[in-house]
C-alpha positions as CSV (number, residue, x, y, z in Angstrom):
1,M,139.2,156.1,94.1
2,I,137.2,155.1,91.0
3,F,138.3,156.2,87.5
4,Y,135.6,156.4,84.8
5,D,137.4,155.7,81.5
6,C,136.8,155.1,77.8
7,A,139.5,153.1,76.1
8,T,138.9,154.8,72.7
9,A,138.6,158.5,73.6
10,P,141.5,160.9,74.0
11,S,140.4,162.9,77.0
12,P,140.3,159.9,79.4
13,R,143.6,158.6,77.9
14,R,145.2,161.7,79.2
15,A,144.1,160.9,82.8
16,R,144.9,157.2,82.3
17,M,148.5,158.1,81.3
18,F,148.8,160.5,84.3
19,I,147.6,157.9,86.7
20,A,150.1,155.3,85.2
21,E,153.0,157.7,85.4
22,K,152.2,158.2,89.1
23,G,152.1,154.5,89.7
24,I,148.7,154.7,91.4
25,E,146.3,151.8,91.6
26,V,142.6,152.8,91.1
27,D,139.4,151.0,90.3
28,T,138.3,151.5,86.7
29,C,134.8,151.7,85.3
30,E,134.6,151.7,81.5
31,V,132.0,154.0,80.0
32,D,130.7,152.9,76.5
33,L,130.5,156.2,74.6
34,R,129.5,154.4,71.3
35,H,126.4,153.2,73.0
36,D,125.6,156.4,75.0
37,G,126.8,155.1,78.3
38,H,127.7,158.7,79.1
39,R,124.1,159.7,78.7
40,S,122.7,157.0,81.0
41,P,120.8,158.4,84.1
42,E,123.4,156.7,86.4
43,F,126.3,158.4,84.7
44,L,124.6,161.8,84.4
45,A,123.9,161.6,88.2
46,L,127.7,161.4,88.6
47,N,128.6,163.9,85.9
48,P,125.7,166.1,84.5
49,H,128.0,167.2,81.7
50,G,128.0,163.7,80.3
51,T,131.7,163.6,79.6
52,V,134.7,161.5,80.6
53,P,137.1,161.2,82.4
54,V,135.8,161.3,85.9
55,L,137.7,160.5,89.0
56,V,135.8,159.9,92.2
57,T,138.3,160.7,95.0
58,D,138.7,158.9,98.3
59,E,136.7,161.9,99.7
60,G,133.8,161.2,97.4
61,T,134.3,164.1,95.1
62,A,133.6,163.6,91.4
63,L,136.3,165.4,89.4
64,T,135.2,165.9,85.9
65,E,138.1,167.8,84.1
66,N,141.6,166.6,83.2
67,I,143.2,169.6,84.9
68,A,141.3,168.9,88.2
69,I,142.1,165.2,88.1
70,A,145.8,165.9,87.5
71,G,145.9,168.6,90.2
72,Y,144.3,166.4,92.8
73,L,146.6,163.5,92.0
74,E,149.8,165.7,92.0
75,A,148.8,167.0,95.4
76,A,148.0,163.6,96.8
77,F,151.0,161.8,95.1
78,P,153.7,164.3,94.7
79,E,156.3,161.9,93.3
80,P,157.2,161.6,90.5
81,T,156.2,165.2,89.7
82,L,154.3,165.9,86.5
83,M,153.3,169.5,87.0
84,G,156.7,171.1,87.8
85,V,158.6,171.9,91.0
86,T,159.5,175.6,90.8
87,P,157.0,178.3,90.2
88,D,158.5,178.9,86.7
89,E,158.2,175.1,85.9
90,K,154.6,175.0,87.1
91,G,153.7,177.9,85.0
92,K,155.3,176.5,81.9
93,V,153.6,173.1,82.4
94,L,150.2,174.8,82.7
95,M,150.8,177.1,79.7
96,W,151.9,174.3,77.3
97,N,149.1,172.1,78.6
98,A,146.6,174.9,77.7
99,I,148.2,175.5,74.3
100,C,147.8,171.8,73.4
101,E,144.2,171.7,74.6
102,F,143.2,174.8,72.7
103,H,145.2,174.6,69.5
104,A,145.2,170.8,69.1
105,G,142.5,169.2,71.1
106,M,139.8,171.8,70.2
107,A,141.0,171.8,66.5
108,I,140.6,168.0,66.2
109,A,137.2,168.2,67.9
110,E,136.1,170.9,65.4
111,A,137.2,168.8,62.5
112,L,135.8,165.5,63.7
113,R,132.5,166.5,65.2
114,N,131.4,168.9,62.5
115,S,132.1,166.5,59.6
116,T,131.3,163.0,60.8
117,P,127.8,161.8,59.7
118,A,127.6,159.5,62.8
119,L,127.9,162.7,64.9
120,K,125.1,164.6,63.2
121,G,123.4,166.7,65.9
122,R,126.2,165.8,68.3
123,A,128.7,168.5,67.4
124,L,129.9,168.9,71.0
125,P,130.6,166.1,73.5
126,G,128.4,165.5,76.4
127,A,124.7,165.4,77.3
128,V,123.4,168.3,75.2
129,D,122.9,168.1,71.4
130,Y,124.3,170.7,69.1
131,E,124.0,170.9,65.3
132,Q,127.1,170.6,63.1
133,I,128.7,173.6,61.5
134,P,130.6,172.3,58.5
135,A,132.8,175.4,58.1
136,L,134.3,174.6,61.6
137,A,135.6,171.3,60.3
138,A,137.8,172.9,57.6
139,R,138.9,175.5,60.2
140,G,139.9,172.8,62.6
141,V,142.1,171.2,60.1
142,Q,143.8,174.6,59.5
143,R,144.3,175.2,63.1
144,L,145.9,171.8,63.6
145,G,148.4,172.6,60.9
146,R,149.4,175.6,62.8
147,F,149.7,173.7,66.0
148,F,152.2,171.4,64.4
149,D,154.2,174.4,63.4
150,T,154.2,175.7,67.0
151,L,155.1,172.2,68.3
152,E,158.1,171.9,66.1
153,A,159.4,175.3,67.0
154,R,159.2,174.5,70.7
155,L,160.8,171.1,70.5
156,S,163.6,172.3,68.3
157,E,164.7,174.2,71.4
158,S,163.5,172.0,74.2
159,A,163.6,168.2,75.0
160,Y,160.1,168.4,76.4
161,L,157.3,170.9,76.1
162,A,157.7,172.6,79.5
163,G,161.5,172.2,79.6
164,D,164.0,169.4,80.4
165,A,161.5,167.1,82.2
166,F,158.6,165.0,81.1
167,S,155.3,166.5,82.3
168,M,151.5,166.6,82.1
169,A,151.9,168.9,79.0
170,D,153.7,166.2,77.1
171,I,150.9,163.8,77.9
172,T,148.4,166.2,76.5
173,G,150.4,167.0,73.4
174,F,151.2,163.3,72.7
175,V,147.7,162.2,73.1
176,F,146.3,164.8,70.7
177,C,149.1,164.3,68.1
178,D,148.3,160.6,68.1
179,F,144.5,161.2,68.0
180,A,144.8,163.6,65.0
181,R,144.8,160.4,62.8
182,I,141.0,160.4,63.3
183,V,140.8,163.5,61.0
184,K,143.6,162.1,58.7
185,Q,146.2,164.5,60.1
186,G,149.5,164.0,61.9
187,I,152.9,165.4,62.6
188,P,154.4,166.4,59.2
189,D,157.2,164.2,58.0
190,G,159.7,167.1,57.9
191,N,159.1,168.0,61.6
192,A,162.1,166.0,62.9
193,A,162.0,167.3,66.5
194,S,158.4,166.6,66.9
195,K,158.7,163.2,65.5
196,A,161.6,162.3,67.9
197,W,159.7,163.6,70.9
198,F,156.5,161.7,69.8
199,E,158.5,158.4,69.6
200,T,160.1,159.1,73.0
201,I,156.7,159.5,74.6
202,K,155.2,156.5,72.7
203,A,157.9,154.2,74.2
204,R,156.8,155.1,77.7
205,H,154.8,152.3,79.4
206,S,151.9,154.7,80.1
207,A,151.4,155.3,76.4
208,T,150.7,151.6,75.8
209,L,147.7,151.5,78.3
């Protein structure tokens, strides 16, 4: 397997943590997003969308989405489980993963990509150029604040997002909470349950990679 990574970007970090939690050894190829490595003809031949992460499987399939990479690795390497065991657990992992993607990841992307001068004309990631919409930046910050409220409510009643066990959903939530600093946001100081959860995930070896 070959993993196409970018050390500074949140999306490949999610896959990188998942791979580390599984204890899998993969070959890694760093993609330099700052210098448009994701827009090179060679990379676009691999992933026409021009985004990372990408995992090329042993079968030669290029998987270009985090959920696909996680699903493949969970099936190929079932232990330790990161996507639940019972139907109920599997459903909750996928639900909370989606909540974190939509209400945190997309909110941060709105705030960052629609306000940063260096991203003018590049309001969406990938190979196609889109103009910035400044109003979306303000909305992104508002959405992120509501996500932190949702996170605190959940973690006040549960050790981890999907229940009693660490899962892919916690990886997604942790990475986006950490990356929120890029838009000068973060878990509010009064959100004790969220702060404790964040520090627990931060202490895992996978979070240091």
